[in-house]
N, C-alpha and C positions, 0 to 999 in steps of 0.2 A: 286667604282665610276670610277676611272681611270685605275685600274688594277695594275700590277706588276711594280715596279720601276726598271729601267735599270741603271740610273746614278743619283748621287746627286752632285750638284754643290754648292760651298760656296765661300765666299771671305775670306781674311785673318782674323784670330782671333782678331787682334788688330785694325780692321777697325772701323771707326766712325759709319757707317751704316752697319748692318748685312744683308747679302743676302743668301737666300737658294732657290735653284731651284731643282725641282725633274722632271726628264725626265722619262716618262713611256714607256713601250714596244709598246703601241698603237700610239706612236708619238704625244702624248699630253704632256703638261708640266704645272706645277703650280710653280709660283715664289712667295716667301714671302720676304718682305723687312721690316726691323725694324730700326727705328731711334728714336729720343727722344719722346717716348710715342706713336708713330704712327706705325701701322702695315698695310702694303699695300699688297694685294694679286692680282696677275695677272695670267691669264690663256691663253692658246693658243696651237698651234701645233709647232713642230720643225722638222728640217731636219738635219740629222747628216751624213756627208760623211766622208771619211778617215781622213781629217784634218780640216774640217770646220763645225761649228754649226750655223744654222740660226733659230732664234726664230720668229714666226709669232703670234703676240698678237691678242686675240679675241676682245678686247676693246682697249682703249687707251694704248699706249706703256708706260712702266715704265720709270720714270725719272732717275732711278738708273741703268737700264740695256740697253745694246745695242742690236741690232737685229742680228748682225753678228760677229762671233768670229773665230779666227784661233786656232787650237788645237796643242800644242807642249808639249810632255811629261806630260800629265795630267794637263796642264795649258792652260786655255782659255785666249787668248789675243784679246781684242776688235780691230776690224778693223778700228774703228773710232778714238780710242785713245789707244796707246800702253801702257799707264800708267794704264789702266783699265784692271785688270787681275782677273780671278776666278780660283778655283781649282776644277777639275772634278774627281770624284771617281766612279768606277763601283760598283754596288751593287751585 
């Protein structure tokens, strides 16, 4: 459906809400968010430059994700809140 995965993004293992984002080679993404018995899936497209990731959601934006992140050493830092970080791994 989406093709080959380029990157997988997750939050810290001990976080209250679990986040998993898959970035595909065709510049589409799927995010899955898990909290107390609820699973929310969001889709859209993304733009990844040298050190910035921008997520453009197809529908309503996820309440757990920001749209813009700064990339430093495989860590994504939200441009809206520096406390909101995710870990990015190349597949």
